N, C-alpha and C positions, 0 to 999 in steps of 0.2 A: 504494499499499500504506500502510495506517495505521502510524504511528509510535508505539511505547509511550512514554507520557508520562514514566514513571520513568526509562526509558533516556535520554530527551532531557535530563532534568534532571541526570542523572549526567554526561553528556558536557560540559554547559555549566557544571559546577561548577568555579569557579576562584577566584583571590584576590578578585575583586570580589564574591564571595559571602560573604566573611568580614567581618562587622560587628562593630565595637567601640562599645559604648555609653558615651559620655562622661558623666562626672560622675553625676548622678542620673536620667539618661534611663532607665535600666532600670526605675526605680520608676514612672515616668510610662507606661512601656509595659506593665507588669505590676503596677498598683497593688493588686490583690487578694492578691498574695503578702505585702504588707507591712501592709495595714490591713483586710484582710477585705472586706466588702461596701462598695460606694460609697454608695448610697442618696441620699436627698434631705433627710434630717434627721428623717424621720417616726418612726424607730425609734431608740432609745437606743444601739444598737450600729452605727449608720450611721457611715460614714468621717469625716464632719465632726467627730464627738464624739471619735473616735480621735485625730485631729490635735490637738485641743485637750488632750486628756489626756496625749499625748506631751510637750507643752511644759510643762504643769503639773507632771508627773512630774520633770522636770529640777530644777524649783524646790523641789519637795518633797524630792528627794534632797539638795539644799543644806541644808535645814532639818534633815534627819535627821543630817547631818554636823556640825551645830551652827552653821550660819550662815544668818542671816535668819529673823525670827520673823513677817514680814508678807508675804503675796503679794497683789497687786492683780490681779484679773481683770475686764476689761471685754468684754462681748460685745454686739453688736447682731445684727440678723438674719443678717448676712452676713460680719462681720468680727470678729476677736479681737485683744486686747492682753493680755499677761501681763508683770508686772514684779515681780521679786523683789529681796531685799536680801541675796543670797548673796555668794559671793566673786567672781562674775563670770567669764566665760570668759577664759582668758589671752589678752591683746591680740593677740598675733601669730598666734593659732590660730583667730580668729573665723570666717574664711572656710572653712577646713578643717572646723571643728567641725560646720558645718551643711550642707556640700555634698560632702565626700568620704567615701564609704562605708568602713566599718571603721575610722573615725577618732574618737576621743573619750576623755575622761579616766576613763571608767567601767571601762576595762580594768584600771586601776591600783587594786588593792585598797586601797592607803594613802589614796587620795583619796576613793573611794566604796566603802565596805565592804559595804552591804546596800542596793543601789539597785534600782529597778524596771527601768529601761532599761539593758540590759548589752551589747546587740548592736551598738551604734554606728550605728543606723539611724534612730531616732526623729525627731530634729530634721531629718535629711535628707529623711525621707519628708514631712514637713510642708512643707518648702522645695519639694520636687519637685511636690507636688501642689497648690500655691497659685498663684493668678494673680499675687499680690504677696506677698513675704515680706521683712521687715525685721528685722534683729537688732543689737542695740548692747550691748556689754559696758562696765561702768564700773568702773574700778580706780584708786584713789589719785589722783583728779583728771584722769584721761585716759579718753577713750572710744574705742572701736574698733568701727566699724559696717560692715555689709554689706547691700546691697539686691539683691534677685533678682526676676525675673519668670519664672514657670514653670520654676524651677530653674536659670536662667542668671543669672550675676552681671552686674549693670548699674552698680554703684557700690560703692565701699569706701573706707575711709580712717580717720584717727585725728584727734582733736581734744581740746582741753581741755575740762573740763566741771566742774560744781559738783554733779553728781549723786552721790548716795550709791553706794557699791559695790553691784554686783548686775548683773542681766541684764534687758533689755527685748526682748520678741519681739512683732511684729505680723504678722498674716497674714490673708489673704483666699483661702479655698478656691477652686480653679479652677471656675468654672461650666460649663466645657466637659466637666469629669469629673463633677462633682456636679450633675446636671442639675435645675434648679428647686429647689435646696437652700435651706433656711432653718433656723436654730438655733432649737430649742424651749427656752425658758428652764427649764422645769420638769425637763428631763433634765439640764441643767447644774447646776441647784441641787441635785439628788440627789447628783450626782458631787462637788460642793463640800462638802456636808455630810458625806459619807463620809470625805473627806480630813480634815476637822476632827475627827471621831470617833477617827480612827486616829493623829493627831499632836497630842497634848495640848499645849496652850500655843501652837499655831501659829494666827494669825488670817488668815483668807481673806476678802478684801473683794471681793465679787461684785456689781458694778453697784451699789455703794453700801450693800450689806447685808453686815455682818460675821458670819462664822460662826466660833465658837470653842468648843472643848469643854474641860471641866475633869475629866471623869470617863471619858473614852475611850469604849470599847465599851458601857459600862453606860448612857451617854447615848443611844447609838444604839438599843439594845434598848428602853429606857424610852420614848423619843420615838416609836418605831415601834409599840409595843404598841396593838393595836386591840381587845383584850380584857383583862379584869382577870386577871392571872396568878394561878396557884393558890398560889405562894409568892414571897417577894421574890427577884428575880434573883440568882444566884450569880455573883460577879465575882472572878476569880483572874488575878492578873498575875505572870508570871515573866519571866526573861531570854529574850528572843526569842519569847515567846508571851503571848497575853492571850485569855481566854475569858469568855463570859457565857452563862448558860443559866437557863431556867425552863420551866414547862409551863403550858399552857392546855387548854381543852376542844375546841379545833378539831381537825380531822383533819390528818393529814400531819406534815411537819417543815418548819419555817421557820428555817433556818440560813444566816446570811450568812457568807461567808468571804473572807479577805483575805491577801495575800502582799506584804510590803514596802510596805504602803500601797495596793496594787492590788486593787481589788474583783474577785475571781475569780467571776463570775456563774455559771460552769459547773462550779464546785468544783474537784476534782482530788485529788491524793494527800493534801493536808492535811485536806480536808473529810472524805475517806474514813477517815482517821486518827482525826478528832475523833468522828465517828458511831460508830466501833468503840470507842474509848476510853471514851465515855460508857456505852455499853451494857455493856462488859466490867466497868468499875469498879462500876456500880450493881448489876449482876448478882452480882459477888463480894461486895459489901457486904451486900445483903439475904439472900444465901445464908448469910452468917455470922450476921448479926443476927437474922434471923427465920425461918431454914430454908426461905426461898422461892426457888424457882429460876425466874426470869422469863426470857422470851424477848426478844432484842434489839429486835424490832419493837414489843413492848408497852412497853419502857422508852423508845423514841424517839417513840412516838405522842403527838402534841400538843406536842412540844419546840419551843421558841422560843429562839433563841440567835445567837451570833456567835463566830467564831474568827479570830484573826489571828496569823501567824507571820512572822518575820524569818529569811530564810536568805541565804546567800551565792551569787550567780550563779544565780538561779532559771531553770529551763527551763520555758517555756510551750508548750502544744501548738498555739499559733498566734501570729503576730505581734501580734494584738489582746490577747493576754495575759488571756484570760477563764477559762482552765483550766490549773492547775498540773500539770506532768509530772515534775517533780524527784522523785527517790528519796531523796536524802540532804540533810542540812542544809547541807552544803558538800561539794564534790568539785573538787579541783584537781590539775593535773599539776605534779609536782616534778621538777627536774633535780638529780640526785645528783652528788656531787664526781667520781665516776668516768665521768660523761657519760651514764650510763643515766637513764631517765625512769620515774618511778613515780607512782601516783595516791594522794593523801591524801584519805580519805573520812571524813566525820563520821558521827554516827549517823543511821540512816535516819529520815525524817520520821515514819514509823509508830511506831517505838520511842520517839522523842523525845516525841511527843504522848501516847502510852500511858503512858510513865513519869511525865510531868507530871500527867496526870489521875489516875492511880492513887494518887499520893502526896497531891496537893492537894485533890482533890475529896472523898476519903474524910476527910481531915482537916477540911475545911469542915463536912461533915455531923456530925462528932463535936462540933464547937463549936456549930453551929446545929441542935440536936436537934429544934427544932419543925418543921424541914422533913421529917424522916424519915417520920412517919406520913401527912402530906399526899401526899408523893410515892408512897408505897407504895400508898395508896388509889387514886391515879390509875393506876398501873401495873396494879393488880389489875382495875380497871374496863376498862382497855383489853384485858387478857387475856381476860376473860369475853366481851367483845363480839366480839373476833377469833375465838375458837373457835366461838362460835355462827354467826357469818357464814361461817367457812370450811366448816363442815358444810353449810349451806345452799348455797353455791356449788359444793361438790363434787357434791351431788345434782343440781343444775341442770346442770352440766357433763356428767354421766354420762347424764342424760335427753336432752340435746341430742346427745350423741355417738351414742346409739343411734338417734336420729331423723335422723342425718347433717345436722343443721341448720347446724353450724359451717361446713362446707364450701360450703354454699349461700349463706352471708352474707358470707364473706371471699374476696376474690380477692387472693391474697397476692402480694408481690414477691420478687425474687430475693435482694436484699441487706437486711440489717437494721442497725439503729443500733448496738446494743451487741454487736457481733461482730467478730472480726478480719477485716479486708477482705483480698481477694487483692491481691498486689503490683500496684501501678499503679491500683487501684481505691479507694484510701484516702479519696479525697474523696467517694465515693459515700454514705458513711455520713450525711454532713451532708444530702444530698439526699433521704434516705428519707422518705416521707410516706404517711399512711393518710387517704383521703378517706372521711368519714362521710356517707353520702348517705341519702336516704328514697325508697323506691320502686324498682321494677324499670327503669322508664324512665331515670331519672337514673343509676342504678348502671350500666346497660348502655352508656350514652353515655360515661361516664368510663372504664369498663373497656376499651372499644375505643379511646379516645383516649390512655390513659396510656402512660407509659414503664414496662413490666413489670419492669425491673431494680430500680427504686427507688420505685414508686408502687403502693400497695395500695389496694383499695376495700372498705369495709365497708357493707353495706346494711341500714339499719333498716327495720322493718315498722311503718309507722304512727308515731304519736307516743309517745316514751318517757314514763314517769311523771314527775310533778313531785317530784323528790327532796326539795325543800325542805319539803314538806308530809308526807312519808312517813317511817317509821322506817327505819333502816339494814337491819333484817331484811327489810322489804317491798322495799327496793331490790335486796337480794341475791337474793331470789326472782324478780326480774324477768328474764325470759329474754334480752331484748334487751341490757340493761346488763351482765349476767353474761357474755354472749358477747363484749361489747365489751372488757370488762376482760381477758378471756382472750386476745383478738386483741392488745391492746396489750402483754401480757406483764407486767403490773404487779400481779398478785394478791399477791405476796410482797414485792416491793421495787421502787421506782421506778427503781433503777440497772438493772433488767432491761428497760426500755422498748425496744420493738422498732422504733420509728419516730421520727426526730427531729421531724417536723412532723405534728401531728394537726390535720387540715383539716376543718372542718364545712363541708359543701357542700350548701346547701339552695336551694330555689326562692326567688325575690325576690318572694313574695307573703305574705299573712297566715299561711297554714298553714306556709310555709317559715320565716318569721321566729319563729313560736312554736316550731317544733321546734329551731330553732337556740338559742333561749333555754333550752329544757329540757335539751339536751345541755350547754351551757355551765354551767348550774346544777348539773348532775351532777358536772362537774369541779371547780367552785368549792367544793362542800361536802365531797366525798370525796377529791379529788386536786388540792388547791390548788397543790401544788408544781409540777405539770406546767405550770400557768399562770405561776407565779413564775419558772420557768426558761425561759419564752419558747417552749414547745413547742405551745401551742394556738393555732389560727388560724381565721379566717373566710375562706373563698374569695369573692373578688369575681368575679362574672361580669358580662358587659355587659348593660345594660338595653336597648340599642337598637343596631341595625345601620343606618348611614346609607351610602347609596351612589348613584352615578350610573353612567353607562354606562362610565366610565373608572376610577373609584376607589371604594374601600369603606373605612369606618372603623367600629370598634366603639367604643361610648361607654358609659362606666360611670356617668354621672351626667347630670342635666338640663343642666348647664353644658356638658359635653362634647358633648352632642347639638346644642346651639344653636351651638357653635363649628364642629362638622362641617357643619351646614347652610349656615352662612355661607361656609365654604371651598369646599364642592363646588358651591354656587350653583344651577345649572340641573338640571332633571328629577331632583330628589332623591326617592329611595324610602326610607321609614323603616319598619323592622321593630321591633316591641316584643316583647322576650323576657320571657315570664312563667313559664317553667319550664325547668329544665335539659334536659328531654327534647325541647324544641323546637330545641335547638341540635344540629347535626350533629356526629358524632364527629370529622370533619375540622376543623371550626371549633374544637370544644372542645380539640383538640390544641394550638392556639395559645394558649389561655387557661390551660393548666396546664403549659406549657413553661418555657423560660428566663425569659420575661417574665411569669410567674404574679404575679397581684396578690393578696397576703395581708394581711389585717388581723389583727395580733397581739391576742389577748385579753390585756389588761394588768391587773395587780393590784399596786398599791403597797403597801409594808409598812405604811403608815398606815391603809389602808382596812380597814374591818371587813367580813368576808365575810357575817356574820350581818345587818348593817345593809343590805348590798347586796342579799342575796337577799330580805329582808323588803320593801324597796322594790319590786324588780322582779317577784318571784314570790309574795309574801304576799298578804294580803287587799287588795282594791281600796281605794284611798284617794284623797282629793281631790288630794293632791300628785301621785300617779302619773297621775291623769286629766289634770292640767294639763300634766305632762311629755309625755305621748303627744300631746295636742293641739298642743303647741308644736313637735313633731318630726316628726310624721307627714305624709307626702305622700299625698294621694288618688290613686286609679287615674286620675281624670280629669286630675289634674296631670301624671302620668307619660305618659298617652296623648296629651295635647293637643299639637298642633304648630302653631307660629305661623310663617307664611311672610311 
């Protein structure tokens, strides 16, 4: 008789099944809980950059408290060294500070009032996830050091030193966890620059180049401007808040946000408060000044800016600290004399930002009157265009609804990005994806292979129009793109986006590449914030299948194909995939599962969208011809097999 597996496990459950994870072992077992994705360094939010940021954050916090004006950061492809001139970790606590969870000075408000790292995990995670980790604290002529391998202490001690006070940390991420990783210097340089903008007077020496800002966020916005602003950026600084804003003629909103020096790429409560405050303040200002009642979306269209706030004990929606979840400027538990406990709460972030903007932005406009007509003209222009486009889109949607076109083009999924997830399904929101495909064959393949809980499929019919060369009106009249906007849920506000990942999935041939460029052009021109926030991706599908009688490998490049041929050696059969429809749904399920390969479409703040689109989608030029010739692989090259 068969034995029930669950019953067997219950019978055998005893003391030997109880496991205690020592030190930082839990971090090694569940790294995603602490640093998000692991990755290999190809993306700016990969784990190796989180580790670096955690260590620099500690040095930044020292500067914020008034100790150490220089931070030295040295990074090669695989290792990191960070040296600050702060107070140094208390000498008897060096080992504990980097290896015992929930241990740290940042729980003490007197020592660290407004720091980024407050959970006592940061340096412990770096230690646990490093092949080698070394820390030494210098205080008044004495040094205290500790050395670890994969989180385990191998050496420690004290010694006399001539080093200035501060802390030195060196680490090498564990290659067994971060497979094939390599630091990309451009990502680190962006990180270092942001630190300098947010901490006026701090010098950060990164691999010999010094970054220092004298004007804070104003320098950030001016350095990042890729178009001439319509008016000189407004720069307002208050206690615990700094804002910069101007407008340009591009579409969307380009607002960078920070909390306690941390770049919150995914925004949060402070960014929502800033967007609301800008719209509310300017709406009321023009309603009083010129009897105009503008809509928030028209006020924010084309806005370029930055907002930074300082709060006590911030709460983030993930350990990687890319989205602020805090409601209040401060919130702490207090023990009363009678033994009862109450909460002391400061103002909400929303009211704090709104009050600051209402008072200071209005005052600024009264002083700098030359901005008033320029800004009003911009808002009125946005309003006129929005109303015209909204009318066209409404007619297009109604026409398509009657023809039932929408249901034919979108195979939706169960969960969506900006909605409350059922209990136990909270992580599903981050997995939500919409695959934009071309043709019934590819759409059918992905539809059969997908996870219907979190993966939707939108089918394009033929090539969409080249948005770069067409007017906004013409684009709004386009059935395909109008339906795509509706499927994404972003007609009125990007905050209503229904899928975290927008994945362009086209064939790896000339037509497929052209469709890919046309779709990306649409997002670049009219929804650039979707790209800036990391939502738009290109799906990588294998170019080749290499197999023999015993083994099979899928290869995404010529190099991977050659490696597979060498490894499989004898009786090798090679299949060249030229279209998504050629791949069976069973095979495709592997390519869009946990190991899905996505190339994020990236747009740095310094890049001009107009210049990019002119180069790739404008009139043919000698420069573009040279670029294509230098980067194009012919079909003969891809099909050729050397044995």
